[in-house]
Each structure stands twice: as structure tokens, then as C-alpha cells.
N, C-alpha and C positions, 0 to 999 in steps of 0.2 A: 193812736195813728202811730207809729215805733217810727215809721220810715214818713219821709217829708221832702217835698219838690222833688218827688220821682216819675221817671219813666213807666205808665200801664201797660200791659194789655189787655185784649179780649181774650179771656180762658179757653174760648169756644173757637177763636177764630188769630190766629196770633198775627197775623197782619194788618189786624186793625188796634191802635193804639192810640194813647193820650197821653195828657202830661196832669198831674198830680199838682195841690197843693203846697206851700211853704208851710211851717208851723214857727210860732216865735220861742226862740230858744226861751224867751224871759218867762215861761211856765214852765221850765225845768223844778224838780223835787228833791227833797233829800234822798239822798241816796241812788242817783240817776246820773246818767253823764250824757251828754249829747254829743256824739260821734261827725265830722264832716267827712264825708267820703273821699279822698283825696285823686286815687285814679285807681282801677280796676279795670280786669282782661275780659274781652268777651269775646269767645269762641264757639265751636259745634258742642262744646259741652253744657253751654247756658241753655242752648237751646232743648239739649235734652232734657234738662231739668224743667222746663215750661211743657214738653210734650207729656213728661210724666207726674207732673204736679198733682196731677189728681190723685191719681194711684199710690205714689209714696209720699204725699204729705210736702212737696217744696213750696205748695202756695201758703202754708199755714206758717211759714217762717216772719213773713214780714205783711201784717194784715194788708189790704185794700178793700176798696167798695167794693159791693155784689157783684161779681160776675167779671171780677178785674184781676190782674193780679203782677204782683212785683219779678220781675224775671232775677233770682239771682243769681251774685258775679261773686267773684273771688278777687280782694285787692286791699289797697291801705285806707286805713283813714287816719285823722288827726282827733283827739281829746278837745274839742273847742271849747266845752264846759261841763266843768265835773263837780257835784254834787256827791260825789260817792268817796269814802276812804280806801285809800289808799291809788289812786287814780286822779292823776294833775294834768291839769291844762297843756297843750302842747305835745301831750307823749302822740306816737303812731305805734299800731296796732295792724298786725295782719290777720283777716279772717272772712268770714261769709258777709256781704251786703246784699242790700236790695239796690236796684237800678235810682238812687236816687241820691242827694244832694247832702243827706244828714240821715242817722239813725239816732234812735234812742234806746240806750240800753240802760239796766239796772246790774252792774257787775257783782258779780257772784264768785265764790270761792277764788277768793282774790289770791295770787301769790306771784311770785319774784316773775314768772314767766308770761301772765296774764290774769286773765279773768275768762268767766262761764258768764254770758247771758242770761243770768234769772228771772226774765218776765215771764208771768204765769204763761203765755201760749205757746212758750217753747219747752216748757217743761217737761213734756213728753217725747219732742222731738231726739235723735241723735243726737248723742255728743260732738261725735266728728265736726258738728257742724253747727255749734255753738260756741266754740272756744276762738277767743281773739290773742291773738300770741303778740308782745311784744316784739316791734322789727327788731330790737338788739339781742334779743332772743331767738330768732328763728334759727331753727336747725340749716346749715347751708347756704342761708343768705348771704349777699354781698349788694351793696350796695351800687358796683358799679355793671351788678347784672339784675337789678330790682325789678326791673320790666318785664326780663326773663322768670323773674321768680313766678309772677302773678298768674303768667300765660301758662308755663309749663308745670309748675309745682302741681297743680288739681288733675292735669292729665296723667302725670306721671304717676300721682298716688293711685289715680286707678289702675293704670298699667300694672304696676307694682303688685296690689292687692290680686288683681287676675292673675297673673302668672303665680303667686303663691299657691293662693287656692288649686289651682290647674295640676300644680308640683304634686301638692298634697293628696287633688284626688288620683295621682300616677297618670294626669291626661285622660282618665276613662278609658286607658288600656289603646288609644287613640295613638295613632302615625304622623296626623298632617294635622296642622290647624289652619283652617280658610278664613282670610279676616277680609271684611267687605270697608268699602273707603279706607281702603290701605296706604293713601298719602295723607289721610290724617293726621294730627302731630299724636293725637294718643292710640293710635295703631301703629306710627314708626315705635313708639315709646314701648309698645307691647312687646313688637319684633326685635327692638335691639336688646329690652332686657331679657327674650329668652336666647339670642344670638349669646349674651353677654354671659349668661347664666351656661351656656354650652349644652342645652340639653340634646342629649342624643336621640337620634334617631325619631327627630320630630322634624316634618317636612312645614316649612313655611310657605301659604299660597297669599299672594295679595290680590283682591280684586280690585278696579279703581277704572274711572272712564275713560273711553280710549285715549283722550287730548291727553292724559296724567301717564299712560300706559310706561313712556322711556321715562322721563322724572323717576318714578318710583323706583325702576326697574335700576337705573345708577345709585341709588341710595342703597343698594346691597346688602338692603334687609331679609327679601325674600327669596327663597328658592326659584319661585314661579311667580312672575305677574301676568293677570287674564285681566282683559276687559269684561266689562257687565255679561257681554251677548256673546262670551265663552265660553260661560261655566259647563259645558257639553263636553268638553274636553277634558272634564277633571275623571279620573277614574273612578266608576261607582263601587270598587269595592275595596277600596282603603280605609279603613276603620280613622273617622273624622272627626274634628270640632268644627263646629261654625262660631266665629265670633262675631256677630254682627254690630258694627258701626253705624250703619247709612239707615237704617228702622227703615229702611223700602220694603215694601209689600213685595213687589214684582221679585227682586233681587233673594229674598227669605225663602219664597216659594220655587224659585226655580233650583237654589242650592240642596232643597230638600227634598226636592224631585230627583235631582241629580243624585244625590249620596245616599237619600234615606235607609235603605238598607244597610250601610258601613257609619253611618251618622251617630258618635255616642252621646255627645252633648249639644246645644244649641245655645249660645250665651246672647242676647239681646243687652247690648252695653250703651247704644247712642244712635243718635239723627241727625247725623251729618247731610243726609240728602233732603230736600224735599218734597218726593212724591207721593209719598204718605205717612200718615201716622199710624195707620193701622197695618200694624203685623203680619194680621189675618194667625193670629197661632191655631186659632181652634181647628183647621180641620188640614190642617199641615202634616203629609206622613214622617215618620219618627220622631223624635223625640222633642215635647212639647219646650217653645225655646223660655228661658227662663233670666227673668231681667237682674243684672248685677249689679246690687248694691251695695255698693263701696263701704257705707258706713258700717253694716253688719259685718262683712269681714275686717273690718279695719278693728272694730273690739273683739273680734273670736282670735284674729293673732295677738294683739295685746294682751288678750289672758292666755295664751298659748306660752308666746315666748319672753311674756314680762317686758319691761318698759325699755330696761335698759340693751336689752340684744334688739330688739324693733327699730330703736332709733342708730344704733350703730349700723344694722342692716340696709336700714333707710339712703341714712347718710353716704355711704359707700356707692350705693345706686344712682340716687339724685347724682353726685358728682360727675361720676363716667355718662350718666345720659344728658347733663347739663353739657359737658365738654363736646358730645356728640353732636345736639343737636344746635346749639348757639350757631355753629358759621352758617348751617342751613336755614338758619329761619330770619326775616325780616321782620320786625316789629312797628308796624305804623301808632305814634303816638299821637294823638288829638282830641279836642273838646271842641263844648258846646250841644246845644241842641240838635240841630240840623244836623253836625255830624254824628251824635248818637243813633239819630233815626236813620241816616245813609247806612251806618254801620249794621245795624239792627239788621235791617233788610236786606245788606247783602249776605250776610253768613245765615238771616232764616231761608235764605236761597240761592243757598249754595255757591254763591259769586265770589267768595275768596280764593287767591289761589294759594297751592299746599304750601310753598315756600313763604307764607305773610299770615302774619296775626297781627290782631287790634288792641291797644290799650288806650281805655278813654277814659274822659274825664269832665264835669259840668260848669268846668272854668272854658268860657269860648277860646281861651291861647294857655295851653297847657301849661306854659311856662310860668305862667301866674301864681301856679302852685308851689313852687320853689324846688329846689334839690331835694333828692331824693337822701334820707340818712340811712 
């Protein structure tokens, strides 16, 4: 088993969870390294990984006992023990981890920036999720904003490649983008990047809960902000794109029913609301929702642009988004099993306020982990 000491969820009922056992690091074999998970972000993005885990293979990254799964998270880990050439004890890396205290990896394709996990069960999985980068080689990383990095970077990557996909598709000739869960950090990143790129002729409409309307309006990212029960005011004849960040069947149904005659594209992106795991795609009027799988678009754009252009464009977009979101986001950093359980249920059930995010650790006192560097 590659992940040890982990938080496991029932793949059929995400509200059911338990803790796994730890494995003695003394069993390490030549060519392998044991990483100690230092800290990780936990947001609605991670719930999305779990909800689409069966269809898109997210349960396959970190094998677990039958019927159970390790939810993938993004974070930092320290090399606790290494028998892999080129990787030394004490190094810190950023990447894709289980919610577990340790991860056993087989470093492959070793280079100055980092390595890939070469274990057999990850060989057929998308490259983007198998890469581990040395912290001092991360694009746009600064020790002073490290927690913001692990919270926002995955959401930024999703938003960036979705924006580039829509631009390449000429927005499917739409003149309006409707985004559910408009208060979510992924939706804010999407709206910000569209504003930043000054995409002409596109109206941004944000959908959110009644309690969040004033807050989301104050962001200034959307042309209009509507509560979920007022989608009836949307004009049905405006060519539109729907970006579903909420994953709620009723909202998706209402949008499709309202604007189906002019709906050009429907993207299923996230699951920030707990009302339903079934988006009801089969019998919806208008175009069938398509899940936006970021890894596919990363590979496509890397090939189309080349690494140099992609890195430069990402760096500029990241810097601007970070400067915008940091003053508007409070990060709660905490540790211990009880805290992980509480935060997990809060995120699963949509109880985290829009301006807050969580960074977690297995150490009860997160300060035990030492300073970020």
C-alpha cells in the first residue's frame, strides 16, 4: 500500500470515513522514497475528485482497501527516507498526495526540478498528477505565501485552462457565461481571469445562495449576481455557456430548462454543493454537460504552445490572481485527526464561508511541522 496512516472514505457514501493503519518505514526498498506529508489544502475541489473518482480514476492514484478511498489533495511533503538516487532526506516537494501521513513513491524521470512517481499503478494515469516538484523550483512560489499556494494553485490551474479552452473555442459563439457557486474560489478565479483578459462581448453571470449575493456582488467580478431561485430572470434567447461549479442537479436542470434554446455549451466542473451527486445529464434539454478534465487540457496546451510560452503565461496570470485573492481570503491552518474530520465534513456539506479556506496537517499542533521554506 503506497499511502499509510490515512483518512479513508467510503466510495459509495462520502459521509462515512475511518482511519487507516501506518506502515513501518523500515521496509523501504532500494529505488523508493518515503515522503512525510507536511501539510495540504482541503477545499471543494477535493470533494470533486471524490465524486468523480470512479469515472476519472482519482481513486486509482493511492490504492486503498476494497470499497474505500484516499481523497487526493495538493500539498507539501518532506523526504523522510530515501533510497532513490538523486533524492535526499529532508528535501521538500509539492504535489498530489493522499490524505495520509506518508506516501511511498518510486522516483522516476529525476531532474533538477523534481521527479515523477514511477510506481506501476500510476503509469497509465495523467502525467500532471504524477509530478512532484522541489519547492525551491516551483513557479510563483514564495515561502511567505506558501499556504495560499497550496490552496489556490490547483484552482487557478483549473480556471486558467478552462478560460484558454473557451477562448480557443471562441466561446462557442456565446455572449454570456453563467457560473454556479459563484462565491467559490475556483469560480472567482475563472471570472477574474476572464476580466483580466478583457474578453469582449461576454457577460458574466454568477449564481450563488441568497446569503452570499451581497458578498459576491461586492467582488466586482460578475456583471450580474443572482440567487439560485431567480434563474427565471435570465433571458432565454442570449447565446450562453453554463459552467457548473456546484454539481447540484436541481440548479443544472433549472439552467438548462431556462436557456436550452440558446445554450451553446455546458461544462461540469465541480461539486461545491452537497445536494446531489447526480447532475441528471441524460434527460436535460440542450447540450449534454461535459466534464472538464483539467489534465487533458494541460497536455493539449503544452503541446500547442510549448513549455516556455506556457510557463510564462501561467506565471503572469498566477501573479495577478494571487495579488487579487490574497487580501480576500483567510486561511485556517490546523492539525490533528479531530480537526481533519471536522473540516472534511464542513467542506463536504458546504459549511465553509466563501472567504475562508483550510490547510491541514496530521500533527496535532501544526507548528510542530516547522517553518515553511
